[in-house]
C-alpha positions in Angstrom: -0.1 2.1 3.5 2.6 -0.6 3.2 4.0 0.9 0.1 4.7 4.4 1.6 3.7 6.3 -1.5 3.1 9.8 -0.2 2.0 11.3 -3.5 1.8 10.3 -7.1 4.1 12.0 -9.5 2.0 11.4 -12.5 -1.8 11.6 -12.8 -2.4 9.2 -15.7 -3.5 5.6 -15.0 -0.2 4.3 -16.5 1.9 6.6 -14.3 0.1 5.5 -11.1 0.4 1.8 -12.0 4.1 2.2 -12.7 4.7 3.8 -9.3 2.6 1.1 -7.5 4.5 -1.7 -9.3 7.8 -0.1 -8.6 7.0 0.2 -4.9 5.8 -3.4 -4.8 9.0 -4.7 -6.4 11.1 -2.7 -4.0 9.3 -4.1 -1.0 9.7 -7.7 -2.4 13.5 -7.2 -3.0 14.0 -5.8 0.5 12.1 -8.6 2.1 14.1 -11.1 0.1 17.4 -9.5 1.2 16.1 -9.6 4.8 15.3 -13.3 4.5 18.7 -14.0 2.9 20.7 -12.3 5.6 22.1 -14.1 8.7 22.0 -10.9 10.7 18.7 -10.1 12.4 17.7 -7.1 10.4 14.5 -5.1 10.9 13.1 -4.0 7.6 13.2 -0.3 8.5 16.8 -0.6 9.6 17.8 -2.5 6.4 16.2 0.2 4.3 18.0 3.0 6.2 21.4 1.2 5.9 20.9 0.5 2.2 20.2 4.2 1.6 23.4 5.1 3.3 25.5 2.5 1.4 23.7 2.8 -2.0 26.8 3.9 -3.9 29.4 2.0 -1.9 31.0 -0.9 -3.8 30.8 -3.9 -1.3 30.0 -7.5 -1.4 26.2 -7.4 -0.6 26.0 -10.9 0.9 28.9 -10.4 3.3 27.6 -7.0 4.3 24.1 -8.3 5.0 25.5 -11.1 7.2 28.0 -8.9 9.1 27.2 -5.2 8.6 29.4 -3.9 11.4 32.7 -5.7 10.5 35.5 -3.7 9.0 35.5 -4.0 5.2 38.6 -5.7 3.7 41.3 -3.7 2.1 40.9 -3.4 -1.7 43.3 -5.5 -3.7 45.4 -3.6 -6.2 45.0 -5.1 -9.7 47.9 -3.1 -11.2 51.3 -2.4 -9.8 52.8 0.7 -11.1 56.6 0.8 -11.5 58.8 3.6 -10.4 60.0 5.7 -13.3 62.7 7.8 -11.6 
């Protein structure tokens, strides 16, 4: 019940074991991130916010500590000169 596996994709013993281990590892990583953060996250809220920000390039530790602060402006690595 804790792993929230609604149905198994594979039916072989190996497929079921892989899905169970993947769910266990995911829960452990999320609980570690929750313990690491200074902000008082609830686990369900942390999961929802991570889903929303999955492909956003941010500093994870800063975001975990202060999730509602404005992100810093990206620093330009290259300055393009004017040709004309």
